[in-house]
C-alpha positions in Angstrom: 85.4 20.5 55.7 86.7 17.5 57.7 83.1 16.6 58.6 82.0 16.6 55.0 85.1 14.5 54.1 84.3 12.0 56.8 80.7 11.7 55.7 81.6 11.0 52.1 82.5 7.4 52.4 79.3 6.5 54.3 77.3 8.4 51.7 79.1 6.4 49.0 78.4 3.1 50.7 74.7 4.0 51.1 74.5 5.0 47.5 76.1 1.8 46.4 73.7 -0.2 48.6 70.7 1.5 47.0 72.0 0.8 43.5 72.6 -2.9 44.4 69.0 -3.2 45.8 67.7 -1.5 42.6 69.5 -4.0 40.4 68.4 -6.8 42.5 64.8 -5.6 41.9 65.4 -5.8 38.2 66.7 -9.4 38.6 63.6 -10.5 40.6 61.3 -8.5 38.5 62.5 -10.2 35.3 62.3 -13.6 37.0 58.7 -13.0 37.9 57.9 -11.7 34.4 59.4 -14.8 32.8 57.4 -16.9 35.2 54.2 -15.6 33.7 55.2 -17.1 30.3 56.7 -20.3 31.6 54.5 -22.5 29.3 56.6 -21.5 26.3 59.7 -22.8 28.1 58.0 -26.1 28.8 57.5 -26.5 25.0 61.1 -25.3 24.5 62.2 -28.4 26.5 60.6 -30.5 23.8 62.2 -28.6 21.0 65.7 -28.7 22.6 65.2 -32.5 23.1 64.5 -32.8 19.4 67.6 -30.8 18.5 69.8 -33.0 20.6 68.2 -36.2 19.3 68.8 -35.1 15.6 72.5 -34.4 16.3 72.8 -37.7 18.3 71.7 -39.8 15.3 73.8 -37.8 12.9 76.9 -38.3 14.9 76.0 -41.9 15.6 75.9 -42.5 11.8 79.3 -40.7 11.4 80.9 -43.0 14.0 79.1 -46.2 12.9 81.8 -47.2 10.4 84.7 -46.7 12.9 86.0 -49.2 15.5 84.5 -48.9 19.0 86.3 -46.2 21.0 87.6 -44.4 17.9 87.9 -40.6 17.9 87.2 -38.0 15.3 89.3 -34.8 15.8 90.0 -35.9 19.4 86.3 -36.7 20.3 85.0 -40.2 21.0 81.3 -40.9 20.3 80.5 -40.6 24.0 82.4 -37.3 24.2 80.6 -36.0 21.2 77.2 -36.9 22.6 78.2 -35.1 25.8 79.4 -32.1 23.9 76.1 -31.8 22.1 74.0 -32.2 25.2 76.0 -29.8 27.3 76.2 -27.2 24.5 72.4 -27.1 24.0 71.7 -27.2 27.8 74.2 -24.3 28.3 72.6 -22.3 25.5 69.2 -22.6 27.2 70.8 -20.7 30.1 72.8 -17.9 28.5 70.5 -17.1 25.5 68.7 -13.8 25.6 67.1 -11.2 23.3 68.7 -8.1 24.7 69.5 -6.8 21.2 66.0 -7.1 19.9 64.5 -5.5 23.1 67.0 -2.6 23.0 66.5 -1.9 19.3 62.7 -1.8 19.8 63.1 0.6 22.7 65.2 2.9 20.4 62.8 2.7 17.5 59.8 3.5 19.8 61.6 6.2 21.8 61.2 4.3 25.0 65.0 4.3 25.5 64.6 7.9 26.8 63.2 6.5 30.0 66.6 5.1 30.7 68.0 8.6 31.1 65.5 9.4 33.8 66.5 6.4 35.9 69.0 6.7 38.8 70.7 3.5 37.6 72.6 2.9 34.4 70.9 1.2 31.4 73.9 -1.1 31.1 73.4 -2.3 34.7 69.7 -2.8 34.3 70.3 -4.8 31.1 72.7 -7.1 32.9 70.3 -7.5 35.8 67.5 -8.3 33.5 69.6 -10.9 31.6 70.7 -12.4 34.9 67.0 -12.6 36.1 66.1 -14.3 32.8 69.1 -16.6 33.1 68.1 -17.7 36.6 64.6 -18.4 35.4 65.9 -20.4 32.4 68.3 -22.3 34.7 65.5 -23.4 37.0 62.6 -23.9 34.5 64.5 -24.8 31.3 68.1 -25.8 31.7 67.8 -28.1 34.6 64.7 -30.0 33.4 66.1 -30.4 29.9 69.4 -31.5 31.3 67.8 -34.2 33.4 65.8 -35.5 30.5 68.8 -35.5 28.1 71.2 -37.1 30.5 68.7 -39.9 31.3 68.1 -40.6 27.6 71.5 -40.2 26.0 75.0 -41.5 27.1 76.3 -38.1 28.2 79.1 -37.9 30.7 79.6 -35.9 33.9 82.6 -33.6 34.4 85.8 -35.4 35.3 86.3 -33.6 38.6 84.7 -31.1 41.0 87.2 -28.5 39.8 85.9 -28.8 36.3 82.3 -28.6 37.5 83.0 -25.4 39.4 85.0 -24.0 36.5 82.1 -24.8 34.2 79.6 -22.9 36.3 81.9 -19.8 36.4 82.5 -20.2 32.7 78.8 -20.3 32.1 78.2 -17.1 34.0 81.0 -15.4 32.0 79.3 -16.6 28.8 76.1 -15.0 29.9 77.9 -11.7 30.6 79.7 -11.9 27.2 76.6 -12.6 25.1 74.6 -10.0 27.0 77.1 -7.3 26.1 77.4 -8.5 22.5 73.7 -8.2 22.2 73.8 -4.8 24.0 76.2 -3.5 21.3 74.0 -4.9 18.5 71.0 -3.2 20.1 72.9 0.1 20.3 73.4 -0.1 16.5 69.7 0.9 16.3 70.8 4.5 17.0 72.6 5.1 13.6 70.8 2.3 11.6 67.2 2.6 13.0 66.5 -1.0 11.8 69.0 -3.7 12.9 67.2 -6.8 11.8 69.9 -7.6 9.3 72.7 -7.1 11.9 70.8 -9.3 14.4 70.4 -12.0 11.8 74.1 -11.9 10.9 75.0 -12.0 14.6 72.7 -15.0 15.1 74.3 -17.1 12.4 77.8 -16.2 13.5 76.9 -17.1 17.0 75.4 -20.5 16.0 78.4 -21.3 13.8 81.4 -19.9 15.7 80.2 -20.5 19.3 80.7 -24.2 18.8 77.1 -25.2 19.6 76.7 -27.0 16.3 80.1 -28.8 16.5 83.5 -28.3 18.2 85.6 -25.5 16.9 88.4 -27.9 15.9 86.2 -29.4 13.2 86.3 -26.1 11.2 88.9 -25.4 8.5 92.1 -24.0 9.9 91.5 -20.4 8.6 88.1 -20.3 10.3 89.6 -21.6 13.6 92.1 -18.8 13.4 89.5 -16.2 12.6 87.2 -17.4 15.4 90.1 -16.9 17.9 89.8 -13.2 17.4 86.0 -13.1 18.1 84.1 -13.6 21.3 81.8 -16.3 20.1 83.8 -19.4 21.1 84.1 -17.9 24.6 80.3 -18.2 24.8 79.7 -21.8 23.8 82.9 -23.7 23.2 84.9 -22.9 26.3 82.2 -23.9 28.9 81.6 -27.2 27.1 85.3 -28.0 26.7 85.7 -27.4 30.4 82.9 -29.8 31.2 84.5 -32.5 29.0 87.9 -32.0 30.6 89.4 -30.9 27.3 90.8 -27.8 29.1 93.0 -28.8 32.0 95.6 -27.2 34.1 97.0 -24.0 32.5 94.7 -24.4 29.5 91.7 -24.3 31.8 92.8 -21.0 33.4 93.7 -19.6 30.0 90.1 -20.4 28.9 88.6 -18.7 31.9 91.0 -15.8 31.5 90.1 -15.4 27.8 86.4 -15.3 28.8 87.1 -12.7 31.6 89.1 -10.6 29.1 86.3 -10.6 26.6 83.7 -9.8 29.3 85.7 -6.9 30.6 86.4 -5.5 27.1 82.8 -5.8 26.1 81.6 -4.2 29.3 83.9 -1.2 28.6 82.9 -1.0 25.0 79.2 -1.1 25.9 79.7 1.7 28.5 81.5 3.8 25.9 78.9 3.3 23.2 76.0 4.0 25.6 77.5 7.2 26.9 77.9 8.5 23.4 74.4 7.4 22.4 72.9 9.0 25.5 74.5 12.3 24.7 73.2 12.1 21.2 69.7 11.2 22.5 69.8 14.2 24.8 70.6 16.6 21.9 67.8 15.2 19.8 65.4 15.5 22.8 66.4 19.0 23.4 
């Protein structure tokens, strides 16, 4: 009895190690898969440059009638250009199509394969998203950032602390969006077709994440509403940290809010998948 008890911790450690190696395999596998289609990301660099250029001239026109150094809703022209540049460069890192991929697996029945794997679907989804994020960072985000920061008057973070907090915030944004997409993908179980749900999520994300413009530019009721949704923790918080708009206690509250959303969505995704898996088992039986 004591021997079995003594062996249990070692067995648990070995099992955890195997799971970690398995997830690492999904990360590297996704990275190599994305590498095979890298040409579309090179063309994406051009498209993102076009987006930033359009917004640059729109905001330049908006600030043209104001005295030099003037601010609109707390943002100078240089800060607004930086906001646009960082928002789009960040989006190129954390964006993924987990919802579409999961919904297609459910519709085709391929999701049943997840039940036969010794690792969780949720873990593999996160690992795949991380692998895609690493690829996007190296082959998309960094090149487009270099080009944009050379062309436009974008600013660097005010301190090393803000730079480090930005990187952590960006990783949390990836985790939040991945699980938002995971939950959308799981809607395919009861709805079968989730194209409408994905489209609604896309527009809400584009609007309320703050990629198009800072959250403070919205009407007061929409600002209040967005505070109860995870979207601004995906786009606005990382960019605000980069700009130094969140400092001291506000910076830690921003990171804490992201961590809370990440933890809540991880738990919600685990609950939804466990129920969906039981339903899938009954249908298969």
